N, C-alpha and C positions, 0 to 999 in steps of 0.2 A: 503494499499500499504506500509506503514512504516514496519508493521510485515513482509510482503512478504520480503522485501529488508532488513530486520534483519534475516530472515532465510537466505537468501543467503550470507550474510556476517558470519554467524555462520558457514555455509557450507565450507567457504573459508579460514576462519581463526582458526576455533577451531578443524578442523578434523586431525588425525593423520596419515591417509593414506596419501604417496606422492604425492603433487600438480600433478605432471607430469602424474600420474595414473589417477587421477581424471579428468585432461583436456583430456586425451586420452578416456576416457568413455564417456565424455560430447561430443565429436566431432564426436565418432562414432555413439552413439545415436543420435545426431542433423542429422547426415546423414541418418539414419535407419528411422527417422519420418519426415523427409523432414523440419525440422526446420533450413533454410539459416539463419534466423536471430541469433540465437544461435550459428552456425558453423561459421558465419563471424566474430561475437565477440570473441570467443574462438580460432580462429587459431593462433592469436597473443600470447594469452596465453600459448597455447600448447607449441610453438616455444620458449617463454621466459623461460618456465619450462623445457625443456629438450627435446622435441621432434624435429625431424628436418623437413624441408620443405618436404623432399622426402617422410618421412612417413606420414604426412598429406596428401599429394597428392596421396599416394597410399592405403589410409584407405579403400577405397570401394574394394579393391582387395587384403587386409590383407592375406587372406588364401594362395595365390599364391606368396607375397611378400617375398623375405628374410629378408626384412628390421626390422622385428618384432621378439623380443625374445620370449621365453615361457611363460614369466609371461605376457608380451603385449598380447599376442594371448589367455591367459586365461581371461584377461579383456575384449578383442573383442569379443570373443565366449560368454562370459555372456551378454554382451550388446546385442547382436544379439538374444539370448536368450529371454533376457528381453522383446523385443518390436517384437518377431517373434510369430506366431500364436500357437506353440507348448510349449511356455515358458520354465522356467528353468528346466532341468531335473537333476538328481541327479549327474550324471557324469560330467555335466558342472559346477554345485556348487562345487563339490569335487575337482576338477582342480583348480577352484580360490581359494579353502581353503587351497591348498598346497603352496600358497603365501601370503593370509592375514588371518589376525586374524578376529573374528567374529564383532569385532567393525569395522575395515576396510571395510569388506564387505558391513556392513549397511552404511556407508559412500560412497561408491560408488554406491550403490543402490540408496540412496536418492539423490546423487549429479545427477545421470542419469535422474531419474524422475523428480526432481525439475527443471533442464534446460531444458527438453523436454516440460513440462508444461509451462515453461516461452516462449519457442516458439509457442506453441500453443495459447497463450495468445496474443503474438506479431501477430499471424496469424489472429485471431478472431477480433482484434481491427485494423488491416491493419496497423500495425507499420512497416514503411520500414526499411530496412537494410541501416545503416548508409554508406554514400559512402565513407567515411575515416576509416571504421570499420577494414579494413584488415592492414590499418596504425596506430594499437593501440599503446599506451603507452608502451606496454608490448613487441613490437617488437624494441623498441626504446633502449633497455637495457641502 
């Protein structure tokens, strides 16, 4: 468990990709894979690092929403491809590459995979969503 938590800390503290972008991919990936535990814990982090509550509320409808810029849309399309049946095609990867260097793409990918894995871990052990998760320390600036 300590190694698992150390990896989470490394993803948070040692990444060069902006935290707001990593929180965006965590939130959308959690939605796509049904990880309510992760989504509830990262909602506050997403807000604290620059997402708006309107953006978080419209994540499931991001394609129709005017609230997301082209860079955010590249992240969201990448997340959907990561967890969709057809996987990531060249066009989706190239679109993301217009905004991020290879290390940042690796960080986005590892982050999404790690936190959806954490959600699956929580589901397998029936770990309940904390009742105060949406009132996280991150929302209290």
